[in-house]
C-alpha positions in Angstrom: 100.8 82.4 112.4 100.8 78.9 114.0 98.5 76.8 111.9 98.8 73.6 113.9 96.1 74.6 116.5 93.6 75.2 113.7 94.4 71.9 112.0 94.1 70.1 115.3 90.5 71.3 115.5 89.7 69.5 112.2 88.6 66.1 113.6 87.8 64.3 110.3 90.9 64.5 108.1 93.8 62.6 106.5 97.2 64.3 106.4 99.8 63.6 103.8 103.3 65.1 104.2 104.7 67.3 107.0 102.5 70.0 108.4 104.0 73.6 108.3 104.2 75.5 111.6 103.1 78.7 109.9 101.6 79.8 106.6 101.3 83.1 104.7 98.3 83.6 102.5 95.3 81.5 101.4 93.5 81.3 98.0 91.3 79.2 95.8 93.1 80.7 92.8 96.2 78.7 91.9 97.7 81.7 90.1 97.9 83.6 93.5 99.8 80.9 95.3 103.4 81.5 96.3 106.0 80.4 98.8 104.4 79.3 102.1 100.8 79.8 101.0 97.6 77.7 101.5 95.7 76.4 98.4 92.1 75.3 98.7 91.2 72.8 95.9 87.5 73.5 95.2 85.6 71.3 92.8 83.4 73.9 91.0 80.9 73.7 88.2 83.5 74.3 85.4 86.9 74.1 87.1 88.3 71.5 89.5 91.0 72.9 91.7 92.4 69.4 92.3 93.8 69.6 88.8 96.1 72.4 89.9 97.5 70.8 93.1 100.8 69.7 91.4 101.2 73.2 90.0 100.8 75.0 93.4 103.2 72.6 95.1 105.8 73.5 92.5 105.1 77.2 93.2 105.9 76.7 96.9 102.6 76.0 98.6 103.0 74.9 102.2 99.6 73.4 102.6 96.8 72.2 100.4 93.2 71.5 101.5 91.5 69.0 99.2 88.8 66.4 99.1 90.8 63.7 97.4 94.5 62.7 97.2 96.7 61.6 94.3 100.4 60.9 94.2 102.0 64.3 94.6 105.6 65.3 95.4 105.0 66.6 98.9 108.5 66.8 100.2 107.9 70.4 101.3 104.2 70.5 101.4 101.3 68.9 103.3 98.0 67.9 101.8 94.9 67.6 104.1 92.0 65.6 102.7 88.6 66.4 104.2 85.0 65.7 103.3 84.1 67.3 100.0 81.0 69.0 101.3 82.9 70.5 104.2 85.9 71.9 102.3 84.5 75.5 102.4 84.0 75.2 106.2 87.6 74.1 106.7 88.9 76.8 104.3 86.9 79.4 106.3 88.6 78.3 109.6 92.0 78.7 108.1 91.2 81.9 106.3 89.8 83.5 109.4 92.8 82.5 111.4 95.2 84.0 108.8 93.1 87.2 108.6 92.8 87.8 112.3 92.8 91.3 113.7 90.6 94.1 115.0 86.8 93.5 114.7 84.9 94.8 111.7 81.3 95.7 112.2 79.6 93.7 109.5 76.1 94.1 107.9 74.9 91.4 105.6 71.9 91.9 103.3 69.9 89.1 101.7 66.8 89.1 99.5 65.8 88.9 95.9 65.8 92.6 95.4 67.3 95.6 97.3 70.7 94.0 98.3 72.9 96.4 96.4 70.8 99.5 97.3 70.8 98.8 101.0 74.4 97.8 101.3 75.4 100.9 99.4 73.1 103.1 101.5 74.7 101.7 104.7 78.1 102.4 103.3 77.2 105.9 102.2 75.5 106.8 105.5 78.6 105.7 107.5 80.9 107.7 105.2 78.6 110.7 105.8 79.0 110.1 109.5 82.8 110.1 109.1 83.2 106.4 109.7 85.5 104.2 107.7 83.5 101.7 105.6 83.6 99.2 102.8 81.0 97.4 100.7 81.0 94.1 98.7 78.4 93.1 96.2 77.2 93.4 92.6 79.0 96.8 92.4 82.2 95.3 93.5 84.5 95.8 96.5 84.8 99.4 97.5 86.8 100.9 100.4 85.9 104.3 101.8 85.6 106.6 98.8 87.9 104.6 96.4 86.7 103.2 93.1 85.4 99.6 93.6 87.1 96.5 92.3 84.7 94.2 90.6 84.2 90.5 91.4 82.6 87.8 89.2 79.9 87.0 91.8 77.6 89.1 94.0 79.2 87.4 97.1 82.8 86.1 96.5 84.0 82.7 97.5 84.5 82.1 101.2 88.3 82.5 101.0 88.2 85.7 99.1 85.6 87.1 101.5 87.7 86.4 104.5 90.8 87.8 102.8 88.9 91.0 102.0 87.8 91.3 105.6 91.4 90.8 106.7 92.4 93.6 104.3 89.9 95.9 106.0 91.3 94.9 109.4 94.9 95.7 108.4 93.8 99.0 107.0 91.8 99.8 110.1 88.5 100.1 108.2 85.8 99.6 110.8 82.6 98.7 108.9 81.6 96.4 106.0 78.2 96.1 104.3 78.0 93.1 101.9 75.4 91.4 99.8 74.7 87.8 100.9 73.1 86.0 97.9 71.1 82.8 98.2 73.8 81.1 96.2 76.3 82.3 98.8 74.4 80.7 101.6 73.7 77.4 99.8 77.4 77.1 98.7 79.0 78.1 102.0 80.5 81.4 100.9 79.8 83.1 104.3 81.0 80.3 106.6 82.7 81.7 109.7 82.1 85.3 108.9 81.2 87.4 112.0 78.0 89.2 111.2 76.5 91.8 113.5 73.4 92.8 111.5 71.5 90.5 109.1 68.9 92.2 106.8 66.1 90.4 104.9 64.5 92.5 102.1 62.1 90.2 100.2 61.6 87.0 98.4 60.2 86.8 94.9 60.4 84.6 91.8 64.1 84.2 90.9 66.9 81.6 90.8 64.5 78.7 90.7 66.8 77.0 88.2 69.3 76.8 91.2 67.0 76.3 94.2 64.3 74.3 92.5 61.3 75.8 94.3 60.3 78.8 96.5 60.4 76.8 99.7 64.0 75.8 99.2 64.8 79.3 98.1 63.3 80.7 101.3 65.3 78.1 103.4 68.5 79.0 101.8 67.9 82.7 102.4 67.1 82.0 106.1 70.5 80.5 106.6 71.9 84.0 106.9 70.3 84.2 110.4 72.0 81.1 111.6 75.3 82.8 111.1 74.4 85.2 113.9 74.7 82.3 116.3 72.7 82.1 119.6 75.1 83.8 122.0 72.7 86.4 123.4 75.5 88.2 125.2 76.6 89.5 121.8 74.8 92.6 120.3 73.5 91.2 117.1 70.3 92.1 115.2 68.0 90.9 112.5 66.4 93.6 110.3 63.3 92.3 108.6 60.9 93.7 106.0 57.4 93.2 107.6 55.7 93.8 104.2 57.1 90.6 102.6 55.1 87.4 102.4 58.1 85.5 103.9 58.5 87.8 106.9 57.0 85.3 109.3 59.4 82.5 108.2 62.4 84.7 108.5 61.3 85.9 111.9 61.0 82.4 113.3 64.6 81.6 112.0 66.0 84.6 113.9 67.3 84.0 117.4 68.6 87.5 118.1 66.7 90.7 118.5 64.3 91.6 115.6 63.8 95.1 114.3 61.3 95.3 111.5 60.3 98.0 109.0 57.3 98.6 106.7 55.6 101.0 104.4 52.2 99.3 105.0 52.0 98.1 108.6 51.8 100.9 111.2 52.8 98.4 114.0 56.3 98.1 112.5 59.3 99.3 114.5 60.1 101.7 111.7 57.0 102.7 109.7 57.0 105.1 106.7 53.8 106.7 105.5 52.5 109.8 103.7 55.0 108.9 100.9 55.0 111.6 98.2 57.1 112.1 95.2 58.1 115.6 93.9 60.6 117.4 91.7 62.9 120.1 93.0 65.5 121.9 90.9 65.1 119.2 88.2 65.7 116.4 90.7 63.1 113.8 91.6 62.8 113.3 95.4 60.6 111.5 97.9 59.1 112.7 101.2 57.7 110.5 103.9 56.8 110.5 107.6 58.6 108.1 109.8 57.4 106.6 113.0 60.3 105.2 115.0 61.2 104.1 118.5 62.5 107.6 119.0 59.4 109.5 117.7 58.0 110.8 114.5 60.1 112.6 111.8 59.7 114.1 108.4 62.1 112.7 105.9 63.4 113.7 102.4 65.4 111.4 100.1 66.9 111.8 96.6 65.2 108.5 95.5 61.9 107.5 94.1 59.5 104.7 94.7 58.0 103.0 97.8 60.5 100.2 97.5 63.4 102.7 97.8 61.7 104.1 101.0 61.8 100.5 102.3 65.5 100.2 101.4 66.2 103.5 103.2 64.5 102.2 106.3 66.5 99.0 106.4 69.8 100.9 106.0 68.8 103.4 108.7 68.2 100.6 111.1 71.5 99.0 110.4 73.3 102.2 111.2 70.9 103.1 114.1 71.8 100.0 116.1 75.4 101.3 116.2 74.2 104.1 118.5 73.3 107.0 116.2 70.0 108.8 116.9 67.1 108.6 114.4 67.1 112.4 114.3 70.8 112.4 113.2 70.1 109.8 110.5 67.1 111.7 109.2 69.2 114.8 108.9 71.7 113.1 106.5 69.2 111.6 104.2 69.0 114.6 101.8 72.8 114.6 101.3 72.9 111.0 100.1 73.5 110.9 96.4 72.2 108.6 93.6 72.8 104.9 93.7 74.6 103.7 90.5 72.2 101.7 88.3 69.4 101.7 90.9 66.6 103.9 89.9 69.2 106.3 88.6 68.0 109.2 86.4 70.5 110.1 83.7 71.2 112.7 81.2 70.7 116.1 82.9 69.7 118.6 80.3 68.4 116.2 77.8 64.9 116.6 76.4 64.1 113.0 77.4 64.3 111.3 80.8 66.6 108.2 80.9 66.2 105.9 83.9 68.7 103.1 84.6 67.8 100.2 86.9 68.9 96.7 87.7 65.3 95.3 87.8 65.6 91.7 86.6 62.7 89.9 88.3 59.0 90.2 87.9 58.7 91.9 91.2 61.6 94.2 90.4 59.9 95.3 87.1 56.6 95.8 88.9 58.1 98.1 91.5 60.2 99.9 88.8 57.1 100.8 86.8 55.1 101.7 89.9 57.9 104.0 91.1 58.2 105.8 87.8 54.5 106.4 87.1 54.6 110.0 88.4 57.6 110.7 86.1 55.9 108.9 83.2 52.4 110.5 83.6 51.3 111.9 80.3 54.5 110.8 78.5 55.4 108.0 76.2 57.4 105.2 77.9 60.0 103.2 76.0 61.5 100.3 77.9 64.5 98.2 77.1 65.1 94.9 78.9 67.1 91.7 78.5 67.3 88.1 79.6 70.6 86.6 80.8 72.1 83.4 79.7 72.5 80.6 82.3 69.7 82.1 84.3 66.1 81.1 85.3 64.1 82.0 82.1 60.8 80.7 83.5 60.3 84.2 84.8 60.4 85.6 81.2 56.7 85.5 80.4 55.8 87.1 83.7 58.3 89.9 82.9 56.8 90.3 79.5 53.3 90.7 80.8 54.4 93.3 83.4 56.5 95.4 81.0 53.6 95.6 78.5 52.6 98.6 80.6 55.3 100.5 78.6 54.2 102.0 75.3 57.1 100.4 73.4 59.5 97.7 74.4 62.9 96.7 73.1 63.7 93.1 74.0 67.3 92.2 74.1 69.8 90.1 76.1 71.9 90.5 79.2 75.2 88.6 78.9 73.7 85.7 76.8 76.8 83.6 77.3 76.3 80.3 75.4 72.5 80.5 75.3 70.5 80.8 72.1 69.6 84.5 72.0 66.3 83.8 70.3 65.3 81.5 73.2 66.3 84.2 75.7 64.4 87.0 74.0 61.5 84.6 73.2 60.9 83.9 76.9 60.0 87.6 77.5 58.2 87.9 74.2 55.8 85.1 75.2 54.3 87.3 78.0 53.9 90.5 75.9 50.2 91.7 75.8 50.7 94.0 72.8 52.6 94.1 69.6 54.5 97.4 70.2 57.9 95.8 70.6 60.9 94.6 68.7 63.8 92.2 69.4 67.5 93.3 69.0 69.7 90.7 70.4 73.1 92.6 70.8 72.5 94.9 73.7 74.7 97.8 72.5 72.6 97.9 69.3 69.4 97.7 71.4 70.4 100.7 73.5 71.1 102.7 70.4 67.8 101.6 68.9 65.7 102.8 71.9 67.4 106.2 71.8 66.8 106.4 68.0 63.1 105.9 68.7 62.9 108.4 71.6 61.4 111.8 71.0 61.4 114.9 73.2 59.3 114.4 76.3 59.6 110.6 76.2 60.8 108.5 79.2 63.4 105.8 78.4 63.8 103.0 80.9 66.9 100.8 80.7 66.3 97.8 82.8 68.0 94.6 84.0 71.6 95.8 83.9 72.1 99.0 85.8 75.7 100.1 85.8 77.3 96.8 84.9 80.0 97.7 82.3 80.3 94.4 80.4 78.5 91.8 78.4 79.5 88.1 78.4 79.1 86.4 75.0 79.7 82.9 73.6 82.7 81.1 75.0 82.8 83.4 78.0 84.1 86.3 75.8 83.7 89.5 77.9 83.1 92.8 76.0 82.6 96.3 77.3 79.1 97.6 77.4 77.4 100.3 79.5 73.7 101.1 79.2 74.0 104.5 80.8 77.1 105.7 78.9 75.9 104.5 75.5 72.4 105.9 76.0 73.5 109.3 77.2 76.1 109.6 74.4 73.6 108.6 71.7 71.0 111.0 73.1 73.4 113.9 73.2 74.4 113.2 69.5 70.7 112.9 68.5 69.6 116.1 70.2 72.8 118.1 69.4 73.8 118.6 73.0 77.5 119.0 73.9 
């Protein structure tokens, strides 16, 4: 591709060396740079890409985007120096140009909770409708029905995101649903991404170590809607949860058409009511009545909890705006399977119910316990939860108070990293309202312990991790760990089930 036109549009810059007429690939990872590639030198929290500029030049880089310049051997390479706070914007311009191609219909989901569930539901609905689709988020990068490849972040860096969209274009995959975290908006990870549908789920206590306060957190979330632009000739939509306290703020930030949903407000565009949970052939399901712009429908899903009904509504709207009828979407709901690590009921055939969920905020725990009350009625509840290292631990006491609803609690960690495990567990312990709990810092041991305590008829809830298959310990050491696999294996051994 001709890179000169893109560079000419960068008005504030200093160029060192001779600009290439064309480039190949682009990356922020120096290990992925080869002959004719573009390297973006990002100054991160732990790694400064500028320290690798000399290395990528030796590897054959044709162009480097940086925020400062040193004396490099640039005989066959150009270095463009731009403002440090705009380097992601510049990188997105070049990445988008490199990854040009057929349009991909893109759905972006933001909110404290529900991002993974909704983006996965959108993907699964589209696959059920025989459309090609991909998803990006906490569960990784998955294309069509292939196994996902995991990233380190919920939303990858801006260059990786554009490269993945380019990959979809080259493979003629028509749709993408991705999670847009508040960090992603604040750090410019979604710059220049063409978004067709932007979904807001909710805003609750989380990430205040990063954002500082709820007002800033809300502002950073609202940045998603600015990415839609204000060209009203384009068919773009905002999908908003009318039940959330921050709905009004998000609505004001949205220039394009709004479609809202609710399980409480009958004036919503998509309103679910008469929500009932039942068990059929050993599987927990939910029925509800839906009022929509196309009439009233009776719906059945394989999920439990009012919040999962909300997530289903958001996903339905995102697919509905593509031209599918509500009737058609209602008809496919019963065929949509479990969402890994999101209110997932495990261990078919075991004498105990094991539930895996990603709940990691006070609101998430509240909704988790509300959603499982029908399952837990008359049964003993054992709940395991952990606090992550390098995260906002001010929410710990609130979590402890909420999970005290369980009969017995195992407090553990969730990728403690370099944090003091006693401090992490103690944050939750401070909020406990009863003494029926114990602390087991290593999560694998904690999962084994909760199964050891479980008796036939009990409900075991594994919270805060879902299907993540790793723990991060001191020094960044990454070890394998899976709540569901360990729990089910231990339960089968305990109860003598093959």
